[in-house]
NUBA-311287 format. One line per 10 residues: number of its first residue (from 1); their letters; for each residue z, x, y of C-alpha. Coordinates in Angstrom, 2 decimals, always signed. Layout:
<rs>
NUM) a) Z/X/Y; ...;
</rs>
This chain:
<rs>
1) mnaeskkliv) +0.00/+0.00/+0.00; -1.04/+1.54/+3.33; +0.90/+1.57/+6.64; -1.00/-1.44/+7.94; +0.27/-3.68/+5.15; +3.93/-2.68/+4.78; +6.98/-2.82/+7.01; +7.73/+0.24/+9.10; +10.80/+1.54/+10.90; +10.76/+2.23/+14.63;
11) avdgggstcr) +13.42/+4.78/+15.61; +14.13/+5.16/+19.33; +16.13/+7.91/+21.04; +16.51/+6.65/+24.60; +18.31/+9.02/+26.95; +18.87/+9.10/+30.67; +15.80/+11.26/+31.29; +13.45/+10.69/+28.36; +12.67/+8.21/+25.60; +11.40/+9.36/+22.21;
21) vsicevsgai) +9.96/+6.99/+19.62; +9.08/+7.65/+15.98; +7.14/+5.27/+13.75; +8.32/+5.88/+10.21; +7.84/+4.76/+6.67; +10.98/+3.58/+4.88; +11.09/+6.94/+3.11; +11.55/+8.64/+6.48; +8.04/+10.04/+6.77; +7.00/+10.00/+10.44;
31) igaasggsan) +3.47/+8.71/+10.93; +3.41/+8.42/+14.73; +5.48/+9.54/+17.72; +5.50/+9.44/+21.51; +7.71/+10.36/+24.47; +8.26/+8.49/+27.73; +10.52/+8.06/+30.73; +14.18/+7.16/+31.22; +15.70/+4.58/+28.88; +19.07/+4.12/+30.60;
41) ittdfnrala) +19.49/+0.34/+30.41; +22.45/+0.25/+32.78; +20.89/+2.20/+35.63; +17.73/+0.06/+35.71; +17.28/-2.37/+32.82; +13.75/-3.53/+33.68; +12.45/-0.02/+34.22; +14.07/+1.14/+30.98; +12.58/-1.80/+29.06; +9.12/-1.05/+30.44;
51) niletihray) +9.45/+2.64/+29.52; +10.69/+1.82/+26.02; +7.92/-0.68/+25.31; +5.23/+1.60/+26.71; +6.47/+4.48/+24.55; +6.69/+2.27/+21.46; +3.11/+1.12/+22.01; +1.89/+4.71/+22.36; +3.76/+5.72/+19.20; +2.03/+2.94/+17.26;
61) aaagldptrm) -1.29/+4.05/+18.71; -0.56/+7.63/+17.63; -0.11/+6.28/+14.10; -3.47/+4.52/+14.36; -1.80/+1.10/+14.36; -1.96/-1.98/+16.57; +1.30/-2.25/+18.59; +1.34/-6.03/+18.14; +2.44/-5.45/+14.54; +5.95/-4.64/+15.83;
71) vgdyaylgla) +6.87/-8.31/+15.27; +6.97/-7.54/+11.54; +8.76/-4.18/+11.70; +12.38/-3.08/+11.90; +13.83/-1.01/+14.75; +16.94/+0.99/+15.59; +17.42/+2.04/+19.21; +20.10/+4.35/+20.57; +20.02/+3.95/+24.35; +21.89/+5.45/+27.27;
81) ganlegaadl) +24.05/+2.77/+28.88; +24.10/+0.51/+25.82; +27.84/+1.07/+25.40; +28.52/-1.09/+28.47; +29.30/-4.75/+27.91; +26.33/-7.00/+27.21; +23.66/-4.32/+27.66; +22.80/-3.90/+23.97; +22.60/-7.65/+23.32; +20.30/-8.11/+26.30;
91) mekalnfdrv) +17.94/-5.41/+25.05; +17.90/-6.78/+21.50; +16.80/-10.16/+22.85; +14.03/-8.52/+24.90; +12.45/-6.73/+21.93; +10.20/-8.65/+19.57; +10.86/-6.95/+16.22; +11.55/-8.61/+12.88; +14.99/-7.00/+12.94; +16.41/-4.87/+15.71;
101) kvtsdreitv) +19.66/-3.02/+16.35; +20.59/-1.47/+19.70; +23.52/+0.92/+20.08; +24.35/+3.63/+22.58; +22.75/+7.05/+22.34; +26.19/+8.29/+21.30; +25.83/+6.87/+17.78; +22.42/+8.36/+17.08; +23.34/+11.74/+18.55; +26.45/+12.04/+16.38;
111) qgamgaedgt) +24.60/+10.84/+13.28; +21.79/+13.31/+13.87; +24.08/+16.25/+14.54; +26.61/+15.96/+11.72; +25.78/+12.98/+9.53; +28.94/+11.78/+7.80; +30.77/+15.12/+8.01; +33.67/+16.13/+10.27; +33.06/+17.92/+13.53; +32.88/+17.57/+17.30;
121) vaaigtgsff) +29.80/+16.70/+19.32; +29.59/+17.64/+23.00; +26.41/+16.03/+24.32; +25.75/+17.18/+27.87; +22.48/+16.20/+29.49; +21.95/+13.95/+32.50; +25.26/+12.37/+31.50; +27.81/+13.44/+28.91; +29.93/+12.17/+26.07; +32.13/+13.78/+23.45;
131) vgrhngevls) +33.01/+12.67/+19.93; +35.43/+14.25/+17.49; +35.76/+13.20/+13.85; +38.33/+14.43/+11.32; +39.40/+12.83/+8.04; +37.85/+9.51/+9.00; +39.48/+9.35/+12.44; +37.08/+9.24/+15.38; +37.92/+9.89/+19.03; +35.36/+9.41/+21.81;
141) iggwgfqlgd) +35.53/+10.53/+25.42; +33.16/+9.90/+28.33; +29.82/+8.20/+28.60; +30.90/+5.89/+31.43; +28.36/+7.00/+34.03; +28.60/+9.87/+36.49; +30.32/+7.75/+39.15; +33.40/+7.55/+36.92; +32.92/+10.29/+34.37; +30.10/+12.08/+32.54;
151) dgggaflgqk) +31.92/+15.30/+33.39; +29.69/+18.35/+33.31; +26.48/+16.33/+33.04; +23.51/+17.02/+35.27; +24.12/+13.98/+37.47; +27.80/+14.94/+37.81; +26.86/+18.48/+38.88; +24.21/+17.23/+41.30; +26.60/+14.84/+43.00; +29.18/+17.61/+43.40;
161) llrraihahd) +26.55/+19.84/+45.01; +25.45/+17.20/+47.50; +29.06/+16.56/+48.50; +29.59/+20.27/+49.02; +26.42/+20.49/+51.11; +27.84/+17.81/+53.42; +31.21/+19.59/+53.50; +29.49/+22.83/+54.45; +27.58/+21.08/+57.23; +30.87/+19.68/+58.56;
171) givahspltr) +32.54/+23.10/+58.41; +35.04/+22.18/+55.69; +33.73/+24.94/+53.42; +31.47/+27.92/+54.03; +27.77/+27.47/+53.38; +26.17/+29.26/+50.44; +22.47/+29.85/+49.79; +22.59/+26.86/+47.44; +23.98/+24.40/+50.00; +21.66/+25.70/+52.71;
181) gvlqrfggtp) +18.72/+25.15/+50.39; +19.82/+21.59/+49.67; +20.03/+20.70/+53.35; +16.67/+22.32/+54.05; +15.13/+20.21/+51.29; +16.18/+17.12/+53.23; +15.09/+18.25/+56.67; +18.04/+20.44/+57.57; +20.37/+17.57/+58.50; +22.68/+15.25/+56.54;
191) qglvafvqga) +20.65/+12.18/+57.48; +17.91/+12.94/+54.97; +20.46/+13.59/+52.26; +22.28/+10.33/+53.03; +18.99/+8.43/+52.79; +18.27/+10.08/+49.44; +21.52/+9.02/+47.79; +21.07/+5.35/+48.73; +18.59/+4.87/+45.91; +19.21/+7.97/+43.80;
201) tpmdygsfap) +19.39/+7.53/+40.02; +21.39/+9.71/+37.62; +18.13/+11.51/+36.82; +17.60/+12.20/+40.54; +21.06/+13.75/+40.82; +20.50/+15.62/+37.58; +17.38/+17.28/+38.98; +19.69/+19.67/+40.87; +21.38/+20.95/+37.70; +18.91/+23.77/+36.89;
211) siikayyegd) +19.24/+25.23/+40.39; +23.04/+25.04/+40.16; +23.10/+26.93/+36.86; +20.63/+29.51/+38.21; +22.70/+29.98/+41.38; +25.85/+30.35/+39.27; +24.44/+33.42/+37.56; +23.26/+34.75/+40.91; +26.85/+34.67/+42.19; +26.53/+31.72/+44.58;
221) aiaieivdaa) +30.07/+30.75/+45.63; +29.51/+26.98/+45.65; +27.69/+27.05/+42.31; +30.53/+29.08/+40.80; +33.07/+26.56/+42.11; +31.15/+23.60/+40.66; +30.39/+25.15/+37.28; +33.85/+26.66/+36.80; +35.41/+23.24/+37.45; +33.01/+21.65/+34.96;
231) vaslhhtldt) +33.84/+24.27/+32.32; +37.58/+23.72/+32.86; +37.06/+19.99/+32.36; +34.98/+20.69/+29.24; +37.75/+22.83/+27.76; +40.33/+20.13/+28.49; +38.13/+17.56/+26.75; +37.59/+19.77/+23.70; +41.33/+20.43/+23.53; +42.01/+16.69/+23.66;
241) lnteitgvly) +39.60/+16.13/+20.76; +41.40/+18.79/+18.67; +38.03/+20.45/+18.26; +39.31/+23.48/+16.37; +40.81/+21.19/+13.71; +37.48/+19.39/+13.21; +36.07/+22.76/+12.21; +32.69/+22.79/+13.91; +31.34/+22.20/+17.42; +27.84/+21.00/+18.23;
251) mlgglgaayt) +26.83/+21.68/+21.84; +23.92/+19.34/+22.52; +21.79/+18.07/+25.38; +19.82/+19.80/+28.08; +22.92/+21.62/+29.39; +24.63/+22.24/+26.06; +23.28/+25.76/+25.66; +24.22/+26.72/+29.22; +27.83/+25.68/+28.66; +28.04/+27.32/+25.23;
261) ellrpeyqai) +27.86/+30.75/+26.86; +30.84/+29.84/+29.07; +33.17/+28.52/+26.37; +36.40/+30.19/+25.37; +35.97/+32.54/+22.36; +37.69/+30.21/+19.90; +35.15/+27.49/+20.68; +32.16/+29.81/+20.65; +33.26/+30.93/+17.19; +32.87/+27.44/+15.71;
271) caspkgdasd) +29.62/+26.46/+17.44; +26.87/+25.54/+15.01; +23.30/+24.29/+15.06; +23.07/+20.52/+14.52; +21.72/+19.18/+11.26; +19.18/+17.19/+13.27; +18.59/+15.67/+16.69; +19.15/+12.18/+18.07; +15.75/+11.03/+16.83; +16.77/+12.04/+13.31;
281) galslaqglw) +19.99/+10.11/+13.79; +18.11/+7.02/+14.92; +15.87/+7.25/+11.87; +18.83/+7.67/+9.52; +20.59/+4.64/+10.98; +17.35/+2.68/+10.95; +16.98/+3.42/+7.25; +20.48/+2.03/+6.84; +19.40/-1.11/+8.67; +16.45/-1.47/+6.32;
291) vgetk) +18.66/-1.48/+3.23; +21.33/-3.59/+4.92; +23.91/-0.82/+5.29; +24.02/-0.72/+9.10; +26.18/-3.47/+10.55;
</rs>
């Protein structure tokens, strides 16, 4: 029986910056894939839905299949922002699959990184969340959005930089090359920066993260202040999760590698490569949905 005549699994890894979709056979064989824009359903639900659907359609096309066949297929989506009340249910109702399950990107990231084994996941990208698991006990921290948390994430770092740029303009702290560059980007005055933040998304704030990390290694005083504070918060979080007891630490996300180099030695010693990525986790959980194991 060919792909056109049997049910398929659609696995979606929807993060704050990118959305990745895999069209898979029940065995796990990937027959089509595509990447798209942000899938954060709390920041902008309609935009995220449009990005998700467009990426799903392109993944079907990559498999040589008509996207309208999705009505007969099963899907598992792990999406940024889906942990907030009502968001997952709303997305499930908006997607026309035979069966569909929407969870946060936390679930698929953890599943992809360590499967059913013990360990700690520190996922630090545009946002951040942390999960520790030991002897069946699971503790989660973060993932509430950069306005309230997401410590160390790109949006968190970007917001801290913009605040410091304003402080430097007001004379509260000394300017650094980094803060001067930020103000110059917005016309040299705070007005342009203020206008920017009125409609800025987490991804917009996160766009400053690479320059912050670069400036940190160049000795920029403001960058050092921001990154050192983020690392201190990261250590406190890992301590709270009893990371050493879990035995292994997976540093994931776009900023995971940058922070790994700044960890205390005892944490660097237990860092390991993940078993798979979030897309693999979405596929694994989708396979569980197919056989009725995912609730």
